[in-house]
N, C-alpha and C positions, 0 to 999 in steps of 0.2 A: 529243821536245822537251826539249832540255837546260835546265838551270837552274843558278843560281849560289848556291843556298842551302846552308848547312852541312848535313851529314848525319851520322847515327850508325848504325854497323853493328849489325845484329841477327841472331842465329842461333837458330832454333827447335830444339826437341828432336830433330826428324828431320833436322837439318842444312840445312833450308831457310834461305837467307840473303836478306836484304833490307835496305833503308835506311829509317830515319826521317828525314824532312825536318824540320829544326829552325829555327824562326822565333821570335825572342825580342826583346822590348824591353829597355831598359837596366835597369829595375827592376820586374820582373813581380810582381804580387800574387796570381796564381793561374796554374795550368797547365791545358792542355787536350790530350788525346789525340784526334786526329781520325781516324775510320775511314771510308774512302771507300765509295762505292756500288759494287755489283757492276759490273765492266766499266770502272771509271774509276781510273786510276793516281794515285798520291799527288801528282805534280807539278801536277795540275789544281786542287789546293786551295791552292796557294801564295798566290794573291791573297786568298783567304778568311783564311788564316793571318795575312797581313800586316794585313788589316782588324782581326783580333782583337787584334793587338798595340796598337792604339789604345785597346783596352779593358783594357790592362795584362795581357794574357795571354801566357804563354810557350807556344808551340804545337809539338806533335810530330805530324807527319802520317804516319800508318801507311801501309804499302804493301799493296795487295791482292795476295794470292798469285796468281802467274801473270801479273802485269803489271809494267811499269816495271822497278824495280831488283830484282824477285824473280828468283831463280835458277831457278825452276820454270816450266814451261809445260805446260798441260793437254794430255794425249794419252792414247792407249789404255794406254800403259805408265806414265804419271804421273797419278795421281788423288788427290784429297783432298776432304774434306767439311767440314761445320761444325766437327767435332772439331778438325781441323788449323787452321782459321781462328781458333778460340778459343785454341789453343796459340800461334799467332803473336802474338795480342794479349798473352798472358801474357809472351812473350819481350820484346815492346816495353815492357811495364810494368817489367820487371826492368831494362832499360837506362835508362829514365827515372828510376827510383828510385836507380840507381847514380850519377847525375850528381853530386850533392853532398848533404850533410846539410842545408845551408841551403835548397836547392831543395825538399827533402821537407817543409819546414815550411809550404810554400804549398799550398793545396788543389788537388787534381787532379780535373778533370771529364772524363768520357768522352763524346764527341760522335760522331755518325755521320750519314751521309746514306743514305736509302733502306734497302737491306738492311744496309748498314754500321751504321745506327742500331740495327737489331734485334740485331745481333751485339754492338754496344757495350753495349746494355742488358742482354743476357744475361751478358756479361762482368762488368759492374758488379754484377749481382745475385748472382754467384757469389763475391763478395769481401765477405761481411758483416763480416769482421774489420777491414776498412778501407773504410768506406762511400764509395762513389763516386757522386756526382751524375751524372746522365745527361741528354744533350740529343739528341732525335730530330728530325732535320731532314728534311722532306719524306718522312716514313716512317710506316709503320703495319704491322699484321699483314696478311699476304697472304691470310688466311682468306676463302674465296670468299663465305661468308654475310655478311661485313662490307661487301660491295660491293652497290651497287644493280643492278637489271636495266638493260640486258642484260649488263653486265660479269660479273655473278655466274655466269651459265651459260657465258659465254665462258672464264672462268678455269677452270672445272671441266674443260673440254676441254684447255686449255693445260697444266694440271697433270698431265694424263695423257700428252699428246703430247711435251712437252719432254724429260722424263727418258728416254722411249723413244727419241727422236731422238738424245740424247746417248749412250745405250748403243750404238746402231747405228753412229754415226760414230766413237765412241771419246772424243769430247768434244762440248761444246755449241758449234756454229759460230755464235756470236752476231753476228759481223760480217756474215756472209752473210744473216742473217735480220733485221737491223736492230734487234735488242734485245740490249743488253749486248755483250760481246765474247767471245772464246774462253774458255770456262769448263769446269771439270772436271765430269764426269758426276755425281759424288757430291754436289757442291754443288747441282746442279740437282735431284737426288733429294731432298736434305734440304729445299730450298726448296719443292718441290712438295708434299712431305709436310706441311709446316706449312700450306700453302695448302689442302690437302684436309681436314685434320683440325682446324685451328685451334690446334694444340699444337706446342711445340718439343720434339721427341724425336729428335734426330739420332743416326744410327748411331755407336756407339763412345763416346758420352758417358755416363759412369757417373752424373754428377750429375743429379738430378731438376731440370731447368731450370724447369719450371712451379712447383714448390715454391719454388725460389730466387726467382723473380719475385714470388710471393705474399708472401714474407718480406722483400723488399727495402724498406728504410726511407729511403734517401737521396732527396733531391729529384729530380724529373724535369721537364724542359721539353719539350713537344711543339710543334714549329714547323710550321705548315701554310702552303703557298703557295696564294694565292687561286685560281689557274688550274690547279692540279695535279689533273688527272683520274686520274692514276696512283694517288693516295692520297686517296680521299674521306674526309669526316669520320668515318664509321663505322669505317674501317680504323685510323685513329690511335686512336680511342677504345677499340676492341677491344684494342689493344696496351697502352694505359695502364691499362685495367681489370684487366689481369693483375697489377698492382702495387697492390692495395687499401690497403696500409699505407704507401705512399710519398706524400708531398705532391706533387701534380702540378699543373702549369699548362700552358695552351696559348696560343699566340700566332699570329696570322695575319699573314703578310707580304703586303701588298696590292700590286697591280700599280703603283699610283701611287708606291710607294716604290722601285720598280725602273726606272721610266721605260719600262715595257713589260710584257709578260705575266709574271706570277709563277707559273712552272710548275715542273715537277719538276727541271729542269736550269738554266733561264735565270738563277735567282738567283745562280749561281756567277759570272756575268759582272759582276754588280754586288753584291758580297757585303756591302757596308757596312751595309745595313739589317738583315740577318740577324745580323751580328756585333754590332751595337749592341743588338739584342733579347737576345742571349745575355749580353752584358756587363751589361745592366740587371738581368737575372734573377740572374746570379751575385752581383752586389753586394748584392742583397736576400736571396736564398735560400741562398747558399753562404757568402759572406763575412760576412753579417749586419751 
C-alpha cells in the first residue's frame, strides 16, 4: 500500500535499511516516535500519526524489521531478535535527533503498539541520560501468569510451540497461521522467553533490561482498549509494575469512543480518541 508522506532514510549498525514516515504539523510542541506492533508495517499508522498532529505532535513512524520499507525479510538465512530491533530504534533516534537543534528542544515521547510498546519501553528505559516518556498502546507483558484462565495455560503451550515451529520452517509463518506475519525465528524465541519467564532477557543484549526498567523515572501512559482480550488488565499492570520509580497512568479507550468495538487493532481505524488521550497526557505529564 503506497503512501505520499515524507520519509527519512535510516541505516542500522548491521546495514539494515528502512524508512521513518514523517508526519508533522506547522508548529509542533512535542515529538513522538511510534513503534508498530509485530506484523504491522509503518504505513498502517499514518492515520494515527495524522490524528496526533492535531495534538501538536511531530510524528516519526518507525518501520518493523522485515516489513514495508525494511530491506530484510525473515528466512532461514536472515534472522534477528530483540537485540537487532532495539538497535533499529537506536538508529531511528539518531536520525530524529539529527533533524535540527530547534527540534531537539521539544520533548520526545516513545510510543508503541502491542509488542512495539514493550520494545519502546525497553528502549526508553535504556536511555537514562535522556529520559524518554513512554506510551504503551494495547500492550502488556506476555507473561502467562498475568493472564486469566484458560488463556494462561493456552499461552504456555503457544510459547513452546511457536519458537519450535519457527526453527523448523526457518521463520515464523504468521500469515498462514492468522497471527502476525512472516517473522524471524529469534524474535519468536525472545518473545516466547519473556512469556514463559516474565522477564526481558533477550539473547545478545548485554544491558540488564529488568534493572533498566526498575530505574526508569520518566512518565509512562498505559492505554487499554475496552474489548481487547489480547491484553487483559493484569498483563498491562505486570508491565507497568516493572517500573516502580516511574509515574504511571492508565487510560481506557471505550467502544463508545470508537463507534464500535475497542479491540487490539480496531482502534487504528478511528485513532482520534487514542490520539486525544495521548495529547492530554503529554500536556500535563510531559509538557507540564
